[in-house]
Structures are given as structure tokens and as C-alpha cells.
N, C-alpha and C positions, 0 to 999 in steps of 0.2 A: 386055510379057512379061518375066518375071524369068529371065534366061538362066542364072543360078547354080543354080537349082533345077530347071530344065527338062531333060528327057531326050529328045533328038531321035532316038534310035535306036529302030527298031521292035522290040517285044518281045512274047512270047507271054504273059508275066505281069508284073505290077507291083503294088507296094503303093500303095494309094490310100485315104486316110482310115482308115488303120490296119488295112485288110484286104487280103489277097492276092487279086487278081483274075486268074484263069487263063482266058485267052481260048481256049486249046486245048481244055480240058475244059469250058469255059463254066460255071465255078463259082467261088464265093467261099470262101476258106480263111483260117485264122488264121495270121499270120506266126509263125515259130519263136520269135522273141524275146518276142513277146506271150504265147505259150503258156507259156514258161518263167516269166515274171513272174507270170502268173495262178496257175500251179501253186505258186509260192513263197508267194503271198498266201493261198491255200487251206490249204497246210500250216501256215502260221503261225497261222491262226485255229483249225485243228483242234488244234494243239499247245497253244495257250493255253486252249482250251475243256476240254481234259483236265485241266489244272492247276486251273482255276477259271473266273473270269469274264473276259469280253473286253469291250473298248470297243465301244459301240454304233456309233460312227463307223467302226471297223475292219470290223465286219460289213457295214455299209452300203457300204463301199468294195469289198469282195469281191463283194457282190451286184451293184453297179454294173458291175464288170468283166465279170461273167458275163452280165448283160443286154445289154451292148454286143456280145456275140458273136452276137446274133440274125441279123445278115446272113450269117454263115458257118455257123451250126448250126441245122438244122431242129428244131423242138420244144424249143428252148432254154428257153423260159419254163415249160414243163411241169415241169422239174426245179428250180424255184425257189420253188414255192408255200410250202413249210414254212419256208424261209429268210425269205421276205417276211412270213409270219405272225409268226414269232419277232421280227423287227425291228419290225414295226408295234406289237406288244404292248408292247415295251420302250420305244419312243418315246412311246407314249401314257402309260405309267406314269411314266417318269423323264426324258423328253426326250432330246435328242441327246447330252448330256454324261454320260449314265448308262452303266452296264455291264449285261451280260446273260449268262445261262447258256443255252447252246444246248440246245434240246430234242433228243431222240434222232432224230426224223425229220429235223430240220435238219442234224444231224451226218451222217446217212445221205446226204442230198443233197450235202453237201460231199465226202463220200467218193466218191460217184458221179462228180462232176466231176473229182476228183483221178485217179480210175482211167480215165475214158473221154475226157478232154479231147483227147488226141493222136489217138485213133482217130476221134473225131467231126470233128476238123479235117481229117484226111486224106480223109474222105468229102466234106467240103465241102457247100455248098448250091448246087444247080443253079440257073441263072438263070431257067429256065422254070417254076420252082415259086413259088407265092405266099409 
């Protein structure tokens, strides 16, 4: 057992594998620091998309961060379809080292996440839901 990283005090909530597990409400949430970092990444992509093209890898990074929220946000994947489609098209055309212009529906999905991320995290995902 690694005593340096072990926490032997009983708690009602703890961060485990990047998610906040709340045993009192029996739900999973996004830690505040992670929410801030994802918000910054979304705003960066939106800002760059307004100026012109963005790196395909940067778009993939934001999509990956949003997909990783699945344990804490119900319906997470439903609001990523246009972003995935935009990314897939650009990878097929130019590969990973290319750049892309976001479609309007993809921009709308990013704006949805920027606006709703905090509220969705506060709701959390109940443990008794699939």
C-alpha cells in the first residue's frame, strides 16, 4: 500500500480517476479544476475557429475531454455528433496534421458545452442510471 497517496479518513466525497464521487447523493460529478480546464479548451477552439482554421489535433483534444465526461454527464455523447463528424471528415481528407474549419452545427455544440457544462456537472450522474 502506498501510504503517501492513501487517504485513511472517511469521506462523503472523493476524486477518483478524475471524477468526483459523492456517496451522499450517490452520483458522479466533474471536479471544479477539470471543468475550468475544459472550459478554457472550448473557448480557445471557438476563438480560433472565428479567426480561421484550427489544428485537427486541437479539436480532437477537446472532443476527447468531452467524451471523458461520460461518467458524470448523462447524454454526453448526444451533444458531440457534429463535432465527431467534422473531425472524421478532416482526418480522412488531410490526416492528423491538417487543419479544419468548424461547421456551424459543430460550433453550436461547442457553445452548448461552454454554456451548460457547469449546470450539467452540478446535476451529476446518479449511480443507479445506466
